[in-house]
N, C-alpha and C positions, 0 to 999 in steps of 0.2 A: 681789552675786554674786562668788564667788572662783573662781580658775582654778588649775590645777596649775602647778607651778614651771617645767616645761619641756614642750614639745610631746610628746605621746605618739601614736605612729602605730599604729593597729590594723592588724596585718599580715594580708593575705589570702594564703593559701598558693598554691603553684603549682597550675595548673589540672589537673583530672582528665585522665587519658590518654584516657578515653572522650569522643568528640565531643560527646555530649549526655547528661549524667547523668540517669537517669530515676527515681532514688530519690525517694520522697515523704516519707521519714522523715529529719528533721534529725539530725545527729550528736549524741551525748549532751550535750555542752556547750551546743550551740545549742538543743537541746530544752529544757534547763533554763532558759536565758535567755528563751525564748519563753513557757514555762509561767509563770515568775515575772511577766512583764509582763502576760500574759493574766489571771492571778489578781488582779493589782493593778488592772487595768482593769475586770474583770467586774462588780463591784457598780455602778459608775457607768454602765456600758453598759446593764445591766438596768434601772436606775432611769430612764435616758433613754427607753428603749423603752416602759417602763410608762406614760409620759405620752401615748403615741399612742392613737388610736382602737383599741378592743380587737381588731377584725378586722385592722386594719393591723398592730398589734403582733404578732398571731399570725403573719402572713406574715413579719414581720421575724425572729421567733424561728425559724420554719421555715427561713428562709434561713441562719440562723446554726447550724442543726442542733440546736436546743434543743427542738423540738416536732414532732409529726406534723401532718398536715392535720386540723383539728378541735381542735387545741390540746393533745392528750395529750403529756405530757413525753417527751422523747427526749434521747439523747446521741450524736448523729452527729457525726463529725469533719467540720467544714466549713471547713478551712483552719487554718493555723498561727498566724495573727495577726501576720504580719510587720510590717504597717504600724503597728499599735498598739505593737508592741515598739520600732520605730524612734522613735516619738514619746516613749515613756518614756525610752529611752536618750538621745534628744536633750536631754532635761532633765538627765539624770544626767551626761553627758559634759562639760557646762559647769558642773559642781559644784552644780547645783540639786538640790532634793529630788525623788525619783522621782514623788511625787504631783503635783508641779507640771505634769508632762507628761500627766497622766491626761485632762484635758479634751481635749487635742489627740489623744490616743490614741482616745478615744471618737469624736471628730469624724471622723478619717480612717477609722476602721473603718465608721462609718455611710456615709460617702461611697463606700468600697470596695464595700460590699454594695449600695448604690444602683446603682453602675455595673455590677455583675454582673447584677442583675435586668434592667436595660435592655439590657445587652450580649447576654444570652441571647435576648431577644426579637428584637433587630435581626439576630442571626446565625442565628436559628431553631434554636438548640441546645436539645434537649429534656432533656438531662441536665446536672446540675451536681454534680460530685464523687460520681457514682454514684447520685444521687437525681433524681427529676423536678425540673426547674427550676421556680421559683415560677410562671412563666406557664403551665406545663403542669399544675401542681398546683391552681392557683386560677383561672386564666384570664388572658388578656393584659391586659384593663383593670384588674383588681385588682392585677396585678404592677406596672403602670405607676404606679398610685396609691401603692402601697407604696414604690416607688423615690422618687417625689416627696416623700413624707412623710419618708423618711430623709434626703434632701437638705436639706430645710428644718430638720430636727432637728439636723443637723450644724452648720449655720450658727448656730442658736440656742445650741448648746452652747458654742462659743467666744465668742459675743457676751455670755455671762454671766460671762466671766473678767475680772480686773482689767485685762488688756491687750487689751480687747475690740476697739478700733479697729485696731491693728496685726495682731492675730490673725485677725480677720475678713478683712482685706485679704490676709493670707497664704493663707488657705483659699480665698477666692473667686478669687484669681489662679490657683491650682492647678485649681479647678473649671473656670474658663474655658479653660485650656490642655487639660484633659482632654476637654472637649466639642469643642474644635477638632481634637484628635487623633482622636477618634472620628468626627467628620465627615469628615476626610480619609480615614480607613480605609474608610468606606462609599463615598466617591466614587471611591477608587482601584479598587474592584471593577468600576466601569463603564468604566475606561480600558483601552486595548489592552495586550497583553503586550509587544509590540514596536513599533518605529517612533517617529515624532516625539512621539506622545502618551503614550509609555510612562512609567511611574513611575520616577524616578531613585532612586539609593541615598540621595542627600541628602534627597529628599522623604520617603522611608521613615523616615529617622532623625528628621526633624522630627515626623512622625506618631507614632512610637514614644515620643519624649520627652514628647509631650503625653498620649497615651492611657494610657501606663503610668508614665512617669518623673515626671510632674507630682505625682502623689500620693505616690510613693516619696520624692520630694524634699521635699514639704510636710511629711511625717511628722516627720523629725528636726528640720527647721527650725522647725516649729510648737512641738515640745517645748522646743527651746532658747529660742525667743522667750518662751514662757510662764514659763521659768525666769529670764528677764532677761538673756539673752546679747546681746552687741552685734550690730549689724546685719551687720558683716563675717563673724562666725561663722555667723550665721543664713543668710546668702547662700551661704557655702561649703558648708554642710550641704545646702542645697537643690540646689546644682549637683551635689554628689556623689551625692545620691539620684537625680537625673535620669539621670546616667550609668548608675547601677545599674539604673534602670528600662528603659533601652534594651537593656541586656544581658538583662534579665528578659523583655522582649518578644521578643527574638531566640530565647530559650529556648522560649517558648510557640510561636513559629513552627515551631521544629524538632520539638517534641513533637507539634504538630498534624500533622506529616507522618510522623514515625518513632516516636511514642510508643505505648505499649501502653494501650488504653482501660481495661483492668482495673486499671491503675496510676494513670492520670491521671483517670479518671472521666468523660472526654469522648470523643465519637466521633473516631476517627482519620480523616484525609483530608478532613474537612469544609471546611477552608480551601481546599483544591484544588478541591473541587466548587463552592464559592461564588465562585471567582475572586479570592480575597483575594491582594493583592500582598505576599507575605511575602519576607523577605530571602533565604532559601535559593533560592527560585524565581527572584527577580530576578537574583541573582548567577549562577545557572546559565544563564539566558537571555543573560547578557552574555558567556558563553564562546563560542568559535567552534564552528560545526558543530552548532547546536542546533535545526535546522529541525524535526526530529521532535517535540521537546518543545513548541516554539511552536505547531505544528499541532495537537497533542493538546489543549493548553490553550485554543486558540481555538475548539474545537468542544465545547460543553458536553455534547452528546449522547454524545460519545466517552468522557466521564469516568464510566463505570460502574465497578463494583468492580475489574474488570481494568484499566480505563483509568487509574484513580487510582494503582493499584499500579505500573503502567508509568511514569506520570509521576514518582512518588516515586523510582523507581530511576534514571530519567534525570537528575533533579535531583542526586542523590548522585553519579552518574557524572561529571557536568559540574563537580563541585567546589562545588556550592551549600552543602552541609553544612560543608565545610571553611572556606569564606569566612565562614559564620555563626559558627563557632567563633572564628576570628581576630578578628572584629569584637566579639564578646562579650568576649573577653579584653582588647581595647583599651579598651572602655568601662569595664571593671572596674579596669584600671590607672589610668585617668583619675580615677575615684572615689577610689582609694587615694592618688593624688598630692595631691588636694585635702585629704583628711583629714590628710595628713602635715604640712601647714602650719598646723594649728590647735593651740592649747594645750588639751589634753583631759585630764580627770581619769583617772588611770591605770586604776583598777578598771573603771569603766563603759566606758572605751575598749577594754579587753580583752574585755569582753562584746560590744561592737559588732564587734570583729574576729572573734570566734567566730561571730557571726551572719552577717557578710559572707562568711566562709569557707564556711558552709553554703549560702548563696545562690549563691556562685560555683560550688560543686560541682553544685548543681542546674542552674545555667545552662550550664556547659560540661563 
């Protein structure tokens, strides 16, 4: 493996003036990077899914927006492919060939879809990007089965690479962290909003790093590992992606409170109704004089349509949204600092910077 002569820093531009950007379309440059990486990965991803049981494969294609229930071909937008792009770029920025990162891109995409299938069931979300979630379209049991199959297929995909041992360890560590983060997220919902048992900001950050950051860190790290990068580079990419993941989770928290369902494709205020401990709400409760908000959140029957709107307004008034913006920016800056210390190939590093800029705009 060769590296560039000098470290190249992918610059993330200044944050958007809007507290939470709600755009779902990436800027033109980022859209091109994402499309290139998706097109590179698509044949291998389709080939992997074709090895599954036909019914399970249909559910996987439905989740990816490639078919309707029953298998009729479709072309629904089901995400930009951020994780697979990060895996491809992870190989390229260490001067490896793009196709070296493709098995990693396939694996992280399969894990991502698996996590969404199960996440929708656990959260009771009936919609995923404007379409019925897999569990609503096919049933809960079939959706669990499809998720399990994708999980296993992801591990098999990297197990067939020349770097099987280290690649599988990279992926399974991320999977373990993802499960721990999801477990914490579910358990947090049972804890009180205030008092000794309340969720702390540090606990939230640990949860977010696992639930969302583990896979966003694994993606570029796995791509780099498959391209033969040294352990130091792999570890730095993993850490950078985890910081990005925390910022990304904070964005989801904010979109869950203030997002437009016609844009996000998911119901607004569902996190408030379910008692999810999200950063904007935790930060708001930490501000003085929030007895009304605490009372409202502690009484589930009060969280009707009017109640959740009132709660959202109180969270914003108490500064919860502003705190979320600051923390997202801090996490993005930490990711940028880690990347600054790496010797990266200039062209791919520029593509990575373009992609991170788009993610930053979506996040803050």
